C-alpha positions in Angstrom: 80.4 97.1 82.8 79.7 100.8 82.7 81.8 103.8 82.0 81.6 107.1 83.8 82.8 110.2 82.0 84.8 112.1 84.7 85.6 109.3 87.2 89.0 107.8 87.7 87.7 104.3 86.8 84.5 102.9 85.5 82.1 100.8 87.6 82.0 97.1 87.3 78.3 96.2 87.2 78.8 92.8 88.8 80.7 94.0 91.9 79.4 97.6 91.9 83.0 98.7 92.6 85.0 101.3 90.7 87.7 99.0 89.6 86.9 98.1 86.0 90.4 98.5 84.7 91.7 96.1 87.3 88.9 93.6 86.6 89.7 93.6 82.8 93.4 93.1 83.4 92.7 90.3 86.0 90.4 88.6 83.5 93.1 88.5 80.8 95.7 87.3 83.4 93.5 84.3 84.4 92.6 83.6 80.8 96.3 83.4 79.8 97.0 81.2 82.9 94.2 78.9 81.8 95.9 78.6 78.4 99.2 77.5 79.9 101.2 80.6 80.7 102.8 80.3 84.1 101.3 82.8 86.6 104.8 83.6 88.0 105.8 84.9 84.6 102.9 87.4 84.5 101.4 90.3 86.4 98.4 92.5 85.9 97.7 96.2 86.7 94.7 98.4 86.2 95.8 101.8 85.0 92.3 103.5 85.1 92.3 106.6 82.9 96.1 107.3 83.0 96.6 106.8 79.3 93.4 107.7 77.4 93.4 107.4 73.6 91.4 110.6 73.3 88.0 111.1 71.7 85.0 109.2 72.9 85.3 107.2 76.2 84.1 104.0 74.4 87.5 103.9 72.6 89.4 103.7 75.9 88.0 100.2 76.8 91.1 98.2 76.1 93.6 95.9 77.6 97.2 96.3 76.6 99.7 93.4 76.9 103.4 94.2 77.3 105.8 91.4 76.5 109.2 92.1 78.2 111.0 88.9 77.5 110.7 86.0 75.1 112.4 82.7 76.1 113.1 80.3 73.2 111.8 76.7 73.6 114.6 74.3 74.6 113.4 71.2 72.7 
């Protein structure tokens, strides 16, 4: 993975495409699916540099998870 200072998104070293934010979000999506979360209950989105934290670019390498609904177990 590699960041570029003024680009809209960083370059994924594996694919050489400028879609690193999407790749990170997709990785987390599949990780959670592997752990048992149903795919139909999730979605992922790469937001590129829309919401920077400010400061150095290294601090903007993050994935945020938004939980919109919690369903209690029916046991």
